[in-house]
VMD Tcl script that draws the C-alpha trace (Angstrom):
set ca {
  {-6.19 -48.74 -12.68}
  {-4.45 -45.41 -13.34}
  {-6.66 -44.78 -16.36}
  {-9.85 -45.44 -14.38}
  {-8.78 -43.03 -11.64}
  {-7.91 -40.34 -14.15}
  {-11.21 -40.87 -15.95}
  {-13.12 -40.62 -12.66}
  {-11.37 -37.38 -11.73}
  {-11.97 -35.83 -15.14}
  {-15.62 -36.81 -15.28}
  {-16.32 -35.54 -11.76}
  {-14.69 -32.18 -12.54}
  {-16.71 -31.88 -15.74}
  {-19.89 -32.80 -13.87}
  {-19.30 -30.09 -11.26}
  {-18.07 -27.57 -13.83}
  {-21.40 -25.83 -14.24}
  {-22.49 -25.82 -10.62}
  {-22.35 -22.32 -9.19}
  {-23.84 -23.60 -5.94}
  {-20.60 -25.50 -5.31}
  {-18.10 -23.07 -6.84}
  {-19.43 -19.74 -5.53}
  {-18.99 -19.35 -1.79}
  {-20.66 -16.66 0.31}
  {-17.22 -15.17 0.95}
  {-16.56 -14.92 -2.81}
  {-19.89 -13.12 -3.29}
  {-19.06 -10.57 -0.59}
  {-15.51 -10.02 -1.91}
  {-16.60 -9.57 -5.53}
  {-19.56 -7.35 -4.61}
  {-17.47 -5.08 -2.37}
  {-15.04 -4.56 -5.23}
  {-17.77 -3.99 -7.85}
  {-19.63 -1.41 -5.76}
  {-16.55 0.19 -4.19}
  {-17.80 -0.47 -0.66}
  {-16.34 -2.03 2.46}
  {-17.48 -5.60 3.13}
  {-19.54 -4.52 6.13}
  {-21.40 -1.75 4.29}
  {-23.97 -4.01 2.61}
  {-26.00 -7.18 3.06}
  {-26.57 -9.96 0.54}
  {-29.94 -11.72 0.31}
  {-32.09 -13.89 -1.95}
  {-29.22 -15.94 -3.40}
  {-30.34 -18.10 -6.31}
  {-27.98 -20.53 -8.06}
  {-28.89 -20.99 -11.70}
  {-26.53 -23.33 -13.55}
  {-23.17 -21.58 -13.76}
  {-24.48 -18.25 -12.42}
  {-25.43 -17.06 -8.96}
  {-27.90 -14.18 -8.75}
  {-28.56 -12.22 -5.55}
  {-29.73 -8.90 -4.14}
  {-27.67 -6.34 -2.24}
  {-28.82 -3.60 0.12}
  {-26.32 -1.00 1.25}
  {-26.34 0.73 4.62}
  {-27.25 3.91 2.70}
  {-30.48 2.19 1.57}
  {-29.56 1.56 -2.08}
  {-30.67 -1.73 -3.64}
  {-28.78 -3.65 -6.32}
  {-29.30 -6.82 -8.30}
  {-26.06 -8.68 -8.90}
  {-24.67 -11.87 -10.34}
  {-21.40 -13.80 -10.52}
  {-20.44 -16.83 -12.56}
  {-18.67 -19.81 -11.11}
  {-17.21 -23.15 -12.06}
  {-14.88 -25.82 -10.75}
  {-12.14 -27.25 -12.92}
  {-8.94 -29.16 -12.55}
  {-7.18 -26.06 -11.23}
  {-9.83 -25.31 -8.59}
  {-12.67 -22.82 -8.26}
  {-13.16 -19.93 -10.65}
  {-15.53 -17.09 -9.78}
  {-16.12 -14.12 -12.07}
  {-16.28 -10.51 -10.97}
  {-19.68 -9.33 -9.76}
  {-21.94 -7.43 -12.14}
  {-24.42 -5.22 -10.30}
  {-27.25 -2.99 -11.46}
  {-28.96 -0.45 -9.25}
  {-32.66 -1.19 -8.90}
  {-34.75 1.07 -11.09}
  {-31.92 1.79 -13.55}
  {-31.38 0.26 -16.94}
  {-28.38 -2.10 -17.06}
  {-25.46 -0.51 -18.91}
  {-22.78 -2.25 -20.91}
  {-19.41 -0.80 -19.77}
  {-17.93 -1.62 -23.17}
  {-20.36 0.76 -24.87}
  {-19.88 3.73 -22.54}
  {-17.81 5.77 -25.02}
}
mol new
graphics top color blue
foreach p $ca { graphics top sphere $p radius 0.5 }
foreach p [lrange $ca 0 end-1] q [lrange $ca 1 end] { graphics top cylinder $p $q radius 0.2 }
display resetview
């Protein structure tokens, strides 16, 4: 009985492991985006959310009229939800790799 319960818990966590739609909450998107763009949470709006496997892609419009395309990764494991930092690119600009900026 204990083994079946453990197996059920492990398999359900593995099944949900790649589902960003479950792991990434709207609050997490706003928190991560505010940090990435250096803005207050009320200074932008998030729209067009699209969950794609382990990634969530969405668009951001700031009160100043700037548009960004962003994404975060998310998963659920035995220790809970894990959501990556947001990666945002300003519309019309080429995405830059911060590791190659030197």
